[in-house]
Structure formats: C-alpha cells, structure tokens
DRENTIFI-929730 format. One record per residue (C-alpha): residue number from 1; residue in one letter; x, y, z. Coordinates in nm, 2 decimals. Layout:
<atoms>
+-----+-----+--------+--------+--------+
|   n | res |      x |      y |      z |
+-----+-----+--------+--------+--------+
| NUM |   A |      X |      Y |      Z |
...
+-----+-----+--------+--------+--------+
</atoms>
This chain:
<atoms>
+-----+-----+--------+--------+--------+
|   n | res |      x |      y |      z |
+-----+-----+--------+--------+--------+
|   1 |   X |   0.58 |  -3.61 |  -3.35 |
|   2 |   X |   0.41 |  -3.26 |  -3.33 |
|   3 |   X |   0.62 |  -2.96 |  -3.23 |
|   4 |   X |   0.55 |  -2.81 |  -2.89 |
|   5 |   X |   0.34 |  -2.49 |  -2.91 |
|   6 |   X |   0.51 |  -2.17 |  -2.82 |
|   7 |   X |   0.40 |  -1.97 |  -2.52 |
|   8 |   X |   0.19 |  -1.67 |  -2.59 |
|   9 |   X |   0.39 |  -1.34 |  -2.57 |
|  10 |   X |   0.35 |  -1.14 |  -2.26 |
|  11 |   X |   0.10 |  -0.86 |  -2.27 |
|  12 |   X |   0.19 |  -0.49 |  -2.26 |
|  13 |   X |   0.08 |  -0.48 |  -1.89 |
|  14 |   X |   0.27 |  -0.79 |  -1.80 |
|  15 |   X |   0.59 |  -0.65 |  -1.95 |
|  16 |   X |   0.54 |  -0.31 |  -1.78 |
|  17 |   X |   0.50 |  -0.49 |  -1.45 |
|  18 |   X |   0.83 |  -0.68 |  -1.50 |
|  19 |   X |   1.01 |  -0.36 |  -1.59 |
|  20 |   X |   0.88 |  -0.20 |  -1.27 |
|  21 |   X |   1.02 |  -0.49 |  -1.07 |
|  22 |   X |   1.36 |  -0.45 |  -1.25 |
|  23 |   X |   1.38 |  -0.08 |  -1.20 |
|  24 |   X |   1.25 |  -0.03 |  -0.84 |
|  25 |   X |   1.26 |   0.27 |  -0.61 |
|  26 |   X |   1.44 |   0.42 |  -0.44 |
|  27 |   X |   1.72 |   0.38 |  -0.70 |
|  28 |   X |   1.48 |   0.43 |  -0.99 |
|  29 |   X |   1.18 |   0.65 |  -1.06 |
|  30 |   X |   0.95 |   0.50 |  -1.34 |
|  31 |   X |   0.71 |   0.69 |  -1.56 |
|  32 |   X |   0.46 |   0.53 |  -1.80 |
|  33 |   X |   0.30 |   0.67 |  -2.11 |
|  34 |   X |   0.52 |   0.98 |  -2.13 |
|  35 |   X |   0.51 |   1.25 |  -2.40 |
|  36 |   X |   0.82 |   1.47 |  -2.44 |
|  37 |   X |   0.61 |   1.77 |  -2.34 |
|  38 |   X |   0.28 |   1.90 |  -2.20 |
|  39 |   X |   0.12 |   2.01 |  -2.52 |
|  40 |   X |  -0.11 |   1.80 |  -2.74 |
|  41 |   X |   0.12 |   1.80 |  -3.04 |
|  42 |   X |   0.46 |   1.73 |  -2.88 |
|  43 |   X |   0.52 |   1.39 |  -3.03 |
|  44 |   X |   0.41 |   1.04 |  -2.97 |
|  45 |   X |   0.40 |   0.87 |  -2.63 |
|  46 |   X |   0.68 |   0.66 |  -2.50 |
|  47 |   X |   0.57 |   0.34 |  -2.31 |
|  48 |   X |   0.81 |   0.38 |  -2.02 |
|  49 |   X |   1.10 |   0.59 |  -1.88 |
|  50 |   X |   1.32 |   0.49 |  -1.59 |
|  51 |   X |   1.53 |   0.76 |  -1.42 |
|  52 |   X |   1.82 |   0.66 |  -1.21 |
|  53 |   X |   1.86 |   0.87 |  -0.89 |
|  54 |   X |   2.17 |   0.73 |  -0.73 |
|  55 |   X |   2.48 |   0.93 |  -0.84 |
|  56 |   X |   2.71 |   0.66 |  -0.73 |
|  57 |   X |   2.57 |   0.44 |  -1.01 |
|  58 |   X |   2.53 |   0.71 |  -1.26 |
|  59 |   X |   2.24 |   0.94 |  -1.31 |
|  60 |   X |   2.08 |   0.83 |  -1.64 |
|  61 |   X |   1.74 |   0.81 |  -1.82 |
|  62 |   X |   1.64 |   0.49 |  -1.99 |
|  63 |   X |   1.36 |   0.47 |  -2.25 |
|  64 |   X |   1.15 |   0.16 |  -2.33 |
|  65 |   X |   0.92 |   0.08 |  -2.61 |
|  66 |   X |   0.71 |  -0.23 |  -2.53 |
|  67 |   X |   0.60 |  -0.47 |  -2.81 |
|  68 |   X |   0.40 |  -0.78 |  -2.75 |
|  69 |   X |   0.35 |  -0.89 |  -3.12 |
|  70 |   X |   0.57 |  -0.93 |  -3.42 |
|  71 |   X |   0.34 |  -0.70 |  -3.61 |
|  72 |   X |   0.40 |  -0.42 |  -3.35 |
|  73 |   X |   0.78 |  -0.48 |  -3.37 |
|  74 |   X |   0.78 |  -0.45 |  -3.75 |
|  75 |   X |   0.57 |  -0.13 |  -3.73 |
|  76 |   X |   0.82 |   0.02 |  -3.49 |
|  77 |   X |   1.13 |  -0.09 |  -3.69 |
|  78 |   X |   0.97 |   0.05 |  -4.01 |
|  79 |   X |   1.00 |   0.41 |  -3.88 |
|  80 |   X |   1.25 |   0.42 |  -3.59 |
|  81 |   X |   1.27 |   0.80 |  -3.62 |
|  82 |   X |   0.93 |   0.82 |  -3.44 |
|  83 |   X |   1.11 |   0.73 |  -3.12 |
|  84 |   X |   1.34 |   1.03 |  -3.14 |
|  85 |   X |   1.08 |   1.26 |  -2.99 |
|  86 |   X |   1.17 |   1.12 |  -2.65 |
|  87 |   X |   1.48 |   0.91 |  -2.72 |
|  88 |   X |   1.69 |   1.22 |  -2.79 |
|  89 |   X |   1.67 |   1.30 |  -2.41 |
|  90 |   X |   1.76 |   0.94 |  -2.30 |
|  91 |   X |   2.10 |   0.79 |  -2.22 |
|  92 |   X |   1.99 |   0.45 |  -2.34 |
|  93 |   X |   1.70 |   0.32 |  -2.55 |
|  94 |   X |   1.55 |  -0.03 |  -2.54 |
|  95 |   X |   1.29 |  -0.23 |  -2.73 |
|  96 |   X |   1.12 |  -0.47 |  -2.48 |
|  97 |   X |   0.96 |  -0.78 |  -2.63 |
|  98 |   X |   0.68 |  -1.00 |  -2.51 |
|  99 |   X |   0.87 |  -1.30 |  -2.63 |
| 100 |   X |   1.23 |  -1.35 |  -2.72 |
| 101 |   X |   1.17 |  -1.46 |  -3.08 |
| 102 |   X |   0.97 |  -1.15 |  -3.18 |
| 103 |   X |   1.28 |  -0.97 |  -3.29 |
| 104 |   X |   1.64 |  -1.06 |  -3.36 |
| 105 |   X |   1.94 |  -0.86 |  -3.24 |
| 106 |   X |   2.05 |  -0.77 |  -3.59 |
| 107 |   X |   1.70 |  -0.62 |  -3.67 |
| 108 |   X |   1.71 |  -0.32 |  -3.44 |
| 109 |   X |   1.90 |   0.00 |  -3.50 |
| 110 |   X |   2.26 |  -0.02 |  -3.39 |
| 111 |   X |   2.22 |   0.21 |  -3.08 |
| 112 |   X |   1.91 |   0.03 |  -2.95 |
| 113 |   X |   1.91 |  -0.24 |  -2.69 |
| 114 |   X |   1.69 |  -0.54 |  -2.67 |
| 115 |   X |   1.52 |  -0.69 |  -2.37 |
| 116 |   X |   1.31 |  -1.01 |  -2.36 |
| 117 |   X |   1.14 |  -1.23 |  -2.10 |
| 118 |   X |   1.36 |  -1.49 |  -1.93 |
| 119 |   X |   1.23 |  -1.72 |  -1.66 |
| 120 |   X |   1.01 |  -1.51 |  -1.43 |
| 121 |   X |   1.18 |  -1.18 |  -1.52 |
| 122 |   X |   1.36 |  -1.00 |  -1.80 |
| 123 |   X |   1.71 |  -1.01 |  -1.94 |
| 124 |   X |   1.91 |  -0.79 |  -2.18 |
| 125 |   X |   1.95 |  -0.97 |  -2.51 |
| 126 |   X |   2.14 |  -0.68 |  -2.66 |
| 127 |   X |   2.29 |  -0.39 |  -2.46 |
| 128 |   X |   2.20 |  -0.04 |  -2.58 |
| 129 |   X |   2.48 |   0.19 |  -2.68 |
| 130 |   X |   2.53 |   0.50 |  -2.47 |
| 131 |   X |   2.37 |   0.80 |  -2.64 |
| 132 |   X |   2.46 |   1.16 |  -2.63 |
| 133 |   X |   2.13 |   1.30 |  -2.49 |
| 134 |   X |   2.01 |   1.65 |  -2.55 |
| 135 |   X |   1.95 |   1.88 |  -2.25 |
| 136 |   X |   1.61 |   1.82 |  -2.11 |
| 137 |   X |   1.35 |   2.07 |  -2.23 |
| 138 |   X |   1.13 |   2.26 |  -1.99 |
| 139 |   X |   0.83 |   2.08 |  -2.15 |
| 140 |   X |   0.98 |   1.74 |  -2.07 |
| 141 |   X |   1.06 |   1.84 |  -1.71 |
| 142 |   X |   0.70 |   1.97 |  -1.67 |
| 143 |   X |   0.56 |   1.64 |  -1.80 |
| 144 |   X |   0.77 |   1.43 |  -1.56 |
| 145 |   X |   0.69 |   1.66 |  -1.27 |
| 146 |   X |   0.32 |   1.63 |  -1.36 |
| 147 |   X |   0.34 |   1.25 |  -1.36 |
| 148 |   X |   0.54 |   1.23 |  -1.05 |
| 149 |   X |   0.30 |   1.45 |  -0.85 |
| 150 |   X |   0.00 |   1.26 |  -0.99 |
| 151 |   X |   0.14 |   0.92 |  -0.90 |
| 152 |   X |   0.26 |   1.00 |  -0.55 |
| 153 |   X |   0.10 |   1.09 |  -0.22 |
| 154 |   X |   0.25 |   1.26 |   0.08 |
| 155 |   X |   0.33 |   1.07 |   0.40 |
| 156 |   X |   0.04 |   1.26 |   0.57 |
| 157 |   X |  -0.20 |   1.14 |   0.30 |
| 158 |   X |  -0.07 |   0.79 |   0.32 |
| 159 |   X |  -0.11 |   0.78 |   0.70 |
| 160 |   X |  -0.47 |   0.92 |   0.66 |
| 161 |   X |  -0.55 |   0.65 |   0.41 |
| 162 |   X |  -0.41 |   0.37 |   0.63 |
| 163 |   X |  -0.61 |   0.51 |   0.93 |
| 164 |   X |  -0.93 |   0.53 |   0.73 |
| 165 |   X |  -0.87 |   0.17 |   0.61 |
| 166 |   X |  -0.81 |   0.06 |   0.97 |
| 167 |   X |  -1.14 |   0.22 |   1.09 |
| 168 |   X |  -1.34 |   0.07 |   0.81 |
| 169 |   X |  -1.19 |  -0.27 |   0.89 |
| 170 |   X |  -1.28 |  -0.23 |   1.26 |
| 171 |   X |  -1.63 |  -0.12 |   1.17 |
| 172 |   X |  -1.68 |  -0.42 |   0.94 |
| 173 |   X |  -1.55 |  -0.65 |   1.21 |
| 174 |   X |  -1.78 |  -0.50 |   1.48 |
| 175 |   X |  -2.08 |  -0.54 |   1.24 |
| 176 |   X |  -2.00 |  -0.90 |   1.17 |
| 177 |   X |  -1.96 |  -0.98 |   1.54 |
| 178 |   X |  -2.30 |  -0.82 |   1.61 |
| 179 |   X |  -2.46 |  -1.02 |   1.34 |
| 180 |   X |  -2.31 |  -1.34 |   1.48 |
| 181 |   X |  -2.43 |  -1.26 |   1.83 |
| 182 |   X |  -2.78 |  -1.20 |   1.69 |
| 183 |   X |  -2.77 |  -1.53 |   1.51 |
| 184 |   X |  -2.66 |  -1.72 |   1.82 |
| 185 |   X |  -2.94 |  -1.56 |   2.02 |
| 186 |   X |  -3.20 |  -1.68 |   1.75 |
| 187 |   X |  -3.05 |  -2.03 |   1.76 |
| 188 |   X |  -3.09 |  -2.05 |   2.14 |
| 189 |   X |  -3.45 |  -1.92 |   2.11 |
| 190 |   X |  -3.53 |  -2.18 |   1.85 |
| 191 |   X |  -3.39 |  -2.46 |   2.09 |
| 192 |   X |  -3.59 |  -2.32 |   2.38 |
| 193 |   X |  -3.92 |  -2.35 |   2.20 |
| 194 |   X |  -3.86 |  -2.66 |   2.00 |
| 195 |   X |  -3.61 |  -2.86 |   2.20 |
| 196 |   X |  -3.40 |  -2.89 |   1.88 |
| 197 |   X |  -3.04 |  -2.80 |   1.90 |
| 198 |   X |  -2.87 |  -2.67 |   1.59 |
| 199 |   X |  -2.49 |  -2.63 |   1.58 |
| 200 |   X |  -2.20 |  -2.65 |   1.34 |
| 201 |   X |  -2.19 |  -3.03 |   1.40 |
| 202 |   X |  -2.55 |  -3.08 |   1.31 |
| 203 |   X |  -2.57 |  -3.30 |   0.99 |
| 204 |   X |  -2.69 |  -3.14 |   0.67 |
| 205 |   X |  -2.96 |  -3.41 |   0.63 |
| 206 |   X |  -3.10 |  -3.34 |   0.97 |
| 207 |   X |  -3.10 |  -2.96 |   0.91 |
| 208 |   X |  -3.27 |  -3.01 |   0.58 |
| 209 |   X |  -3.54 |  -3.24 |   0.74 |
| 210 |   X |  -3.60 |  -2.99 |   1.02 |
| 211 |   X |  -3.62 |  -2.71 |   0.77 |
| 212 |   X |  -3.87 |  -2.89 |   0.56 |
| 213 |   X |  -4.10 |  -2.97 |   0.85 |
| 214 |   X |  -4.08 |  -2.61 |   0.98 |
| 215 |   X |  -4.15 |  -2.48 |   0.63 |
| 216 |   X |  -4.46 |  -2.71 |   0.60 |
| 217 |   X |  -4.59 |  -2.60 |   0.94 |
| 218 |   X |  -4.55 |  -2.23 |   0.86 |
| 219 |   X |  -4.73 |  -2.28 |   0.53 |
| 220 |   X |  -5.05 |  -2.44 |   0.67 |
| 221 |   X |  -4.92 |  -2.80 |   0.72 |
| 222 |   X |  -5.10 |  -2.85 |   1.06 |
| 223 |   X |  -5.43 |  -2.72 |   0.92 |
| 224 |   X |  -5.40 |  -2.96 |   0.63 |
| 225 |   X |  -5.34 |  -3.26 |   0.86 |
| 226 |   X |  -5.64 |  -3.15 |   1.08 |
| 227 |   X |  -5.86 |  -3.14 |   0.77 |
| 228 |   X |  -5.75 |  -3.48 |   0.66 |
| 229 |   X |  -5.83 |  -3.62 |   1.01 |
| 230 |   X |  -6.17 |  -3.45 |   1.01 |
| 231 |   X |  -6.24 |  -3.60 |   0.67 |
| 232 |   X |  -6.14 |  -3.95 |   0.79 |
| 233 |   X |  -6.35 |  -3.91 |   1.10 |
| 234 |   X |  -6.66 |  -3.81 |   0.91 |
| 235 |   X |  -6.62 |  -4.10 |   0.67 |
| 236 |   X |  -6.58 |  -4.33 |   0.96 |
| 237 |   X |  -6.90 |  -4.20 |   1.11 |
| 238 |   X |  -7.09 |  -4.25 |   0.79 |
| 239 |   X |  -6.95 |  -4.60 |   0.75 |
| 240 |   X |  -7.05 |  -4.69 |   1.10 |
| 241 |   X |  -7.41 |  -4.58 |   1.04 |
| 242 |   X |  -7.42 |  -4.77 |   0.72 |
| 243 |   X |  -7.29 |  -5.09 |   0.89 |
| 244 |   X |  -7.54 |  -5.05 |   1.18 |
| 245 |   X |  -7.83 |  -5.02 |   0.93 |
| 246 |   X |  -7.71 |  -5.32 |   0.73 |
| 247 |   X |  -7.68 |  -5.52 |   1.05 |
| 248 |   X |  -8.03 |  -5.42 |   1.16 |
| 249 |   X |  -8.18 |  -5.53 |   0.82 |
| 250 |   X |  -7.99 |  -5.86 |   0.83 |
| 251 |   X |  -8.14 |  -5.94 |   1.18 |
| 252 |   X |  -8.50 |  -5.86 |   1.07 |
| 253 |   X |  -8.47 |  -6.09 |   0.77 |
| 254 |   X |  -8.33 |  -6.37 |   0.98 |
| 255 |   X |  -8.60 |  -6.33 |   1.24 |
+-----+-----+--------+--------+--------+
</atoms>
C-alpha cells in the first residue's frame, strides 16, 4: 500500500496571511518586509513584525521569519546571527513554517519559538523565550513610521474612496439600464416589422433559425431566390416552345 503524499507547504504569502489573521488590529499592528533602519546598508529584511498596542496585555514586539521549504530553513539555521539585526529589538522571535515537518523543535536556537500550520490556522509548536530587547533605535522607529504611514489612509481619504466607488457603481448601473432599455426598444421594433416575438423564453433553436433566415436575407438571399425562379421560368418557356414545335411536326407527319 502506497504512502499518502504530504501536502505542499504553504507559500510565503499564505503564511503571511495567516499571521495577519492571528495578529489583528486594533490589538496588533503588523509590518512586513522590515529593515532595522532607513538606510540601504542597515541589515537584512525581516519578514514580519507584530507590535502589541494594548498595555493590559503587555506592550511587546514579535519578530517572524517565514520559511516555506526545508532548504530555506537550513539556510536560516546555518547562520542565525543574521536575524540579530532586527531580533535584538524584539521581545520574542519566531520561525514560521509552511509545514510542520520542515523543522524540529530541537533544531532552532534555544530562544527562538516555532510556529506551524494547524487546521486552517497556525499554532505555536515551541514557545519563544522572552528576550531582553535593546532600546529602539531612531532608524528603526523611522522605518516603522514610514511603513505605518504608507500602509494607512485617513478617515477622510477612506470616505472619499468609498464615495468615489459608490458613484462609479451608480454610473455603471445607469449605463447598463440604458443599454437594456435600448435593447428592449429594438426587440419591440423587430416584432413590429416581422411579427416575430423574441423573449427570454424563446427557444434557442427557434432563435437560431430566425437568425439564419435574417442573415440570408440581409446577404442577398431574396435576390438569389428571384434569380432561381427567373431561370426556371425561362427554361419552362424554352421547354414549352420545344414541345409545341415537336407536336406540330408530329401532326404534319401523321396527316
């Protein structure tokens, strides 16, 4: 009996989406692809940061590195010091996997936590140890502020966007109603001149037959029929003359 195939690991974007569902506003503010400063040489990017904003539950900063393949996990574990550029400002640091078997609990550094998919969400496989974060640098604050301002809009902007969408929707609806009214008028005009009624209940076969006849008429069908009749009439006349002549000859011979 063959072994059942394992599910494919979740992609980076799928994992990020689940993290955002887990750390939702207003309790949390989430930042993606964050460097620990605003310069070009301030260290590598961190996949995601989640900042708690409710004092009653503890103000803390969580860092996440997302890995969707075993190769990426091994690369990360081979040089865990790379994470320190941002991890040093965090209260907790997690490695987030695209599938639970990509990494074991005993493989990650002692202070790191481990998160993996479970059902339709995520679960903590190994809790991260509380770190002793360094005071936030001005560079880090500027980077977070830059991201926050770039990812948010004011209530006024949001209301303007909603109103613009509403107007566009009404304009589209009005245009569609107008087109339907014009179509209805053309169908009534067609019935008036042909006596043929077309509606939503008219069978497809009948519509196709009517369409074929109309197409033939519009493309010279009547003229072709007239030409055929004219040709038959001319042939009939010639045949009549030939028969009359043959009858006359037969009568003369018999006389």
